[in-house]
N, C-alpha and C positions, 0 to 999 in steps of 0.2 A: 504493500500500500504506500509506495513512495510518492507517486504522482497522482494528483486528482484533477481530472478535467472538470470544468465548471458544470457542464451538462450532466456528467456522471454523478457529481455530488448533489446536484439539485434532485436528480432521480432518487438518490438514497433518501434525502430528506423528505421528499414528497411521498415516497413509497412506504414509509414506516407507518404502522397503524396508529390511529389516534382514538382516544376514548371520546365517543360522541357525547355532546352535552347540549344544553339549551342554547339557542342562537343568542349571541351577544348583541345588544342594541348598538346601532351606529353611534359614533361620537356625537353627531348632531342630536340624535334621539336621547342619548344620555344627558347631554347638556340641557336640552329642553325640559326633561323630567326634573332635573335638579333645580332649574329656574322656577318651575311650577311649585316645588316644595320649599324652596329657599330663595326668596326674592332678592336677597343681597348678593347673590352669586355673581362674580365677574366672569362672563362667558369666555373672554380671551384667556384668562388665567386657567379656567377649567379645561379649555381645549388643549393648552400646552401640557398641563400635568396629567390629564387623562391619556393623551397621545403618548407621553413618555412612559406612563405606567403600562399601557398596552404593548408598546414597542419592547420594553424591558422583558415583559412576560413571554412574548413570542420569540425574542432572541434567546432567552434561557431554554425554551423548548428546543430550538434549533441546535444550540450548543450541546444539550443533553443527547440529542440524536447523534450528533457527530462523535462525541466521546464514546457513546454506546457502540458505534461501529469499530472503535479501537479496543473495546473490551475494558474500558475504565468508566467510572462514574464521574459526574461533575464534581462531586466532593473530593474525589481522588485527584482530579485535575487541579483543583484549588491548592492542594498540598504540593503537587509538582510545581505549580506556578510560584508558590511562596519560596520554595527551595531555589528555583532558578533566579528569582529576583534577589535572593540573598547574595548572589555572585559566587564565582568559584572559590572554594571547592564545593559549593552547594550544600552547606551544612547548617542545621539549626537544632536547638534543643526542643524537646516536645512542648515545654512550657511556652517558648517563643512562638512555636507554630500554633498552639492552642489560642494564644492571645491574638495573633494575626488573623486567624480564621473565625474568631468569636465562638470557640468551642470550650466545653468543660474539659479538664484534664483527662477524665475517664473516657469521654468521647474521642479525644485525640489519640489516646492509647489504643483504643479499639481500631481506629482508622489506620494507625501506623502498623499495628499487628497484621492487618489485612494486606496492606500495601507491601510490607516486607515479605509476606508469604507469596506475593505475586511477582517478587523480584524488582519492584519499582523503587524501593528505598532499602537502605540497611540501617540497623540500629546497633550502635556499639557504645561501650563505656569510654568516656574521655580518659586517655592515658594520663593526662595531667591532673585530672580530678575524677577519681573513680566513682564518686557519687553522681556525677553528671553523665547524662546520656546524650549522644549525638546522633541525629537522624541525617543521613546523607543520601542524595540522589544517586541512583545507579545509572549506568549507560543506557539500560533499557528504559528506565523512567524518563531520562532526558529525551530519548527518541520518541516516546509516547507524547511528551509535551510538544516536541517539534512537529510531530504529525498532526496533532490537534490544532496547532497554530497554522499549519499549511491549509487545513480544511477550513478553519475559521476565516482566513484571509480571503478565500474564494467566496464564502458566504457574505462577508462584510463588503467586499467589492461589488457584489451583486446587489446588496441592500442599498448602496449609495450610488448606483449607476446613473440615476436620473439627476444627480446634483453635479454642477460644474465644480471645478477645482476651487473657485472663489466661494461658491456656496458651501462647500465642505469646510473650508477654512473658517468662514463666518459662523457656521453651525457649531464647529468645534470650539471656537472661542466663547460663544454664548453658553453652551452647555458647561464649559469649564467654569465660567462665572457662576452659574447656578450651583455647580458642585462645591465651589469654594464657600458659597453662602451657607449651604447645608453643613459643610464640615465645620464652619465657625459656630453655627447655632446648635448643631447636634454632634458634638465631639465624640459621643459614645456610639455613634451609628455603626462604626466598623467593628465593634466588639460586643461583649456581653454587658448588659446593664449592671450586673454585679461588680464589674470592674470599677464602677464609680463609688462603691460603698467603702 
């Protein structure tokens, strides 16, 4: 699975079964219903946040389908990503990983156990501090991460195909401004609420 043609990837994503559910109202229908029940609603604000919410949900489904074709879960990919982002030699302690991913230590231990058994990571005692455990990305784990990135780049390019380079740049800047605002006002959003206690 080294190379993915755009059409082949789209076929994979479209061909996977979905659980049928009730039809979701259009954005316009949802905003109209909200305005009916809550007259102070700003329709422009609601259109932006509802579109972002729906886009995020659908992107997560697409990414889950991609990682499933590689035999890993989204949650396992998040661990691989955290280790890659830490830089060579791609090592972190379980506690650091748990905090970055917003998991309890017990949940993180379970995830590491599973990934170690799959050959994606190793877990060894730190020679300098025998109390400390080090989780390290394996060559197989790095290759899984790279493969997922290759697949995601095809999907993301397809997602943004209708936007010009200038529009992509402007959208990226606007979304980054929104993200900074949320990060300033909701500093705990990336982790567990108990971290604030």
